[in-house]
Structures are given as structure tokens and as C-alpha cells.
TORKE-846757 format. One record per residue (C-alpha): residue number from 1; x, y, z. Coordinates in Angstrom, 2 decimals, decimal comma, always signed. Layout:
N
@num:NUM; px:X; py:Y; pz:Z
...
***
This chain:
124
@num:1; px:+0,09; py:-0,09; pz:+0,14
@num:2; px:+0,92; py:+3,63; pz:-0,52
@num:3; px:+1,63; py:+5,95; pz:+2,05
@num:4; px:-0,59; py:+8,79; pz:+0,93
@num:5; px:-3,48; py:+5,85; pz:+0,67
@num:6; px:-3,41; py:+5,68; pz:+5,02
@num:7; px:-5,97; py:+7,87; pz:+6,60
@num:8; px:-3,08; py:+7,84; pz:+9,38
@num:9; px:-0,41; py:+9,40; pz:+7,43
@num:10; px:-3,27; py:+11,99; pz:+6,37
@num:11; px:-4,03; py:+12,84; pz:+9,79
@num:12; px:-0,45; py:+13,04; pz:+10,63
@num:13; px:+0,18; py:+15,74; pz:+7,68
@num:14; px:-2,40; py:+17,63; pz:+8,44
@num:15; px:-1,37; py:+18,09; pz:+12,38
@num:16; px:+1,80; py:+18,85; pz:+11,09
@num:17; px:+0,24; py:+21,68; pz:+8,76
@num:18; px:-1,46; py:+23,24; pz:+11,70
@num:19; px:+1,37; py:+22,99; pz:+13,76
@num:20; px:+3,51; py:+25,23; pz:+11,71
@num:21; px:+0,21; py:+27,53; pz:+11,20
@num:22; px:+0,11; py:+27,68; pz:+15,16
@num:23; px:+3,60; py:+28,52; pz:+15,50
@num:24; px:+3,79; py:+31,07; pz:+12,60
@num:25; px:+4,24; py:+34,02; pz:+15,00
@num:26; px:+6,27; py:+32,38; pz:+17,49
@num:27; px:+9,48; py:+34,49; pz:+18,32
@num:28; px:+11,85; py:+31,79; pz:+19,77
@num:29; px:+13,14; py:+29,99; pz:+17,11
@num:30; px:+14,18; py:+26,78; pz:+19,59
@num:31; px:+11,09; py:+26,19; pz:+20,41
@num:32; px:+9,72; py:+26,65; pz:+16,99
@num:33; px:+11,96; py:+24,76; pz:+15,34
@num:34; px:+11,63; py:+21,74; pz:+18,01
@num:35; px:+8,09; py:+21,33; pz:+17,53
@num:36; px:+7,75; py:+21,43; pz:+14,26
@num:37; px:+10,48; py:+18,84; pz:+13,55
@num:38; px:+8,79; py:+16,50; pz:+15,86
@num:39; px:+5,59; py:+17,49; pz:+13,84
@num:40; px:+7,30; py:+16,41; pz:+10,69
@num:41; px:+8,64; py:+13,61; pz:+11,67
@num:42; px:+5,34; py:+11,41; pz:+12,56
@num:43; px:+3,98; py:+11,32; pz:+8,74
@num:44; px:+7,30; py:+11,81; pz:+7,59
@num:45; px:+8,56; py:+8,33; pz:+9,24
@num:46; px:+5,07; py:+6,91; pz:+8,45
@num:47; px:+5,74; py:+7,06; pz:+5,11
@num:48; px:+9,57; py:+6,37; pz:+5,09
@num:49; px:+8,63; py:+3,18; pz:+7,24
@num:50; px:+5,88; py:+2,52; pz:+4,13
@num:51; px:+8,42; py:+2,40; pz:+1,54
@num:52; px:+10,96; py:-0,39; pz:+3,38
@num:53; px:+10,92; py:-3,71; pz:+2,40
@num:54; px:+9,99; py:-5,53; pz:+5,43
@num:55; px:+7,22; py:-5,91; pz:+8,20
@num:56; px:+10,40; py:-5,19; pz:+10,81
@num:57; px:+11,87; py:-1,77; pz:+8,98
@num:58; px:+8,61; py:-0,69; pz:+8,48
@num:59; px:+7,38; py:-1,32; pz:+12,23
@num:60; px:+10,55; py:+0,70; pz:+13,19
@num:61; px:+9,46; py:+3,32; pz:+11,74
@num:62; px:+6,13; py:+3,19; pz:+13,17
@num:63; px:+7,65; py:+2,92; pz:+16,38
@num:64; px:+9,88; py:+6,58; pz:+15,62
@num:65; px:+6,70; py:+8,06; pz:+14,44
@num:66; px:+4,62; py:+7,29; pz:+17,73
@num:67; px:+8,15; py:+8,82; pz:+19,92
@num:68; px:+7,49; py:+11,73; pz:+17,99
@num:69; px:+3,98; py:+12,19; pz:+18,80
@num:70; px:+5,17; py:+12,09; pz:+22,34
@num:71; px:+7,78; py:+14,67; pz:+21,71
@num:72; px:+5,22; py:+16,77; pz:+20,39
@num:73; px:+2,80; py:+16,02; pz:+23,24
@num:74; px:+4,81; py:+17,16; pz:+25,54
@num:75; px:+5,81; py:+20,22; pz:+23,53
@num:76; px:+2,44; py:+21,65; pz:+22,88
@num:77; px:+2,05; py:+21,29; pz:+27,47
@num:78; px:+5,04; py:+23,07; pz:+27,62
@num:79; px:+3,53; py:+26,10; pz:+24,53
@num:80; px:+0,58; py:+26,27; pz:+26,60
@num:81; px:+2,62; py:+26,73; pz:+29,90
@num:82; px:+4,71; py:+29,60; pz:+28,61
@num:83; px:+2,05; py:+31,04; pz:+26,85
@num:84; px:+3,40; py:+30,43; pz:+23,78
@num:85; px:+0,60; py:+28,53; pz:+22,42
@num:86; px:-3,04; py:+28,36; pz:+22,65
@num:87; px:-4,97; py:+26,10; pz:+25,22
@num:88; px:-7,78; py:+25,36; pz:+23,06
@num:89; px:-6,25; py:+25,06; pz:+19,81
@num:90; px:-3,50; py:+23,02; pz:+21,41
@num:91; px:-5,66; py:+20,34; pz:+23,88
@num:92; px:-7,45; py:+19,99; pz:+20,03
@num:93; px:-3,32; py:+18,98; pz:+18,78
@num:94; px:-3,06; py:+16,72; pz:+21,58
@num:95; px:-6,20; py:+14,97; pz:+21,31
@num:96; px:-5,46; py:+14,48; pz:+17,57
@num:97; px:-1,49; py:+13,47; pz:+18,65
@num:98; px:-3,20; py:+10,96; pz:+21,26
@num:99; px:-5,57; py:+9,20; pz:+18,27
@num:100; px:-2,50; py:+8,71; pz:+15,71
@num:101; px:-0,50; py:+7,44; pz:+18,63
@num:102; px:-3,17; py:+4,60; pz:+19,04
@num:103; px:-3,74; py:+4,03; pz:+15,48
@num:104; px:+0,40; py:+3,68; pz:+15,02
@num:105; px:+0,30; py:+1,44; pz:+18,02
@num:106; px:-2,57; py:-0,92; pz:+16,23
@num:107; px:-0,72; py:-1,07; pz:+12,95
@num:108; px:+2,75; py:-1,84; pz:+14,93
@num:109; px:+0,75; py:-4,71; pz:+16,96
@num:110; px:-0,30; py:-5,55; pz:+12,91
@num:111; px:+3,40; py:-5,49; pz:+11,65
@num:112; px:+4,26; py:-7,47; pz:+14,81
@num:113; px:+1,56; py:-10,38; pz:+14,11
@num:114; px:+3,54; py:-10,57; pz:+10,62
@num:115; px:+6,40; py:-11,08; pz:+11,51
@num:116; px:+5,72; py:-13,35; pz:+14,10
@num:117; px:+3,81; py:-15,50; pz:+11,41
@num:118; px:+6,88; py:-14,81; pz:+9,01
@num:119; px:+9,35; py:-16,58; pz:+11,67
@num:120; px:+7,13; py:-19,98; pz:+12,41
@num:121; px:+8,74; py:-23,03; pz:+12,05
@num:122; px:+6,04; py:-25,66; pz:+11,34
@num:123; px:+7,51; py:-29,38; pz:+11,20
@num:124; px:+4,97; py:-31,64; pz:+9,47
***
């Protein structure tokens, strides 16, 4: 399957775009760079994983994407606390990030079952 057809990739891409829009006016370059990078990393890792050949490789990049979501959620909470980000829009992004993480978790479990099936040694 092509990554462009994955709903999780589409949602992660939209979330990344929203982060760029929400952080446009932030003057602190370090914070802005970090939060946009973590947001951009999610759909990028989903895409890179889908282009890999094996289920194990695909899974590795899904783990990276899920980790980036954890980073992103942390940065959104900090952005709210320091007054860089709107609480309402950030909480919506946090909710979306957590939903995307659940979907990625399900994809990881699916790929894990493929690996276990591939490695099974059946004796007849």
C-alpha cells in the first residue's frame, strides 16, 4: 500500500500543517524549530516506513513516529504553559496526536503479528 492512501498518514500530515500555522508568530526559534520538527517527523516516518521492504523495518519507523508524537504532546503542553500557544487549539492537537498514536500502536501490533507468522517454523 502506498503511504498516501493511509488515513493515519493523512491525519499526521494535517496535524503537522496545523502546527506550522499555530507557531507562525512564535519568535523563539529554538522552541518553534523543535515543535515543528517533531510534528513533521510523524508523517515523514510513517511514509519512510511504508517504503521499506520488510514488516520489521516498517515497524521500526512506526515506532519512531509514535515517539515523535510523545515529543510533540510534551512540547504542546509546554507551549501552553509558557504562553506560546493557545490552550484550546493545543488541546485539540494533543487529542489528535493521542488518537494518531493509538492508530500507530494498532499498526505496530499488526506488523508484529506478520513477523511472528513469517518466523514460524512449522514441522509436518
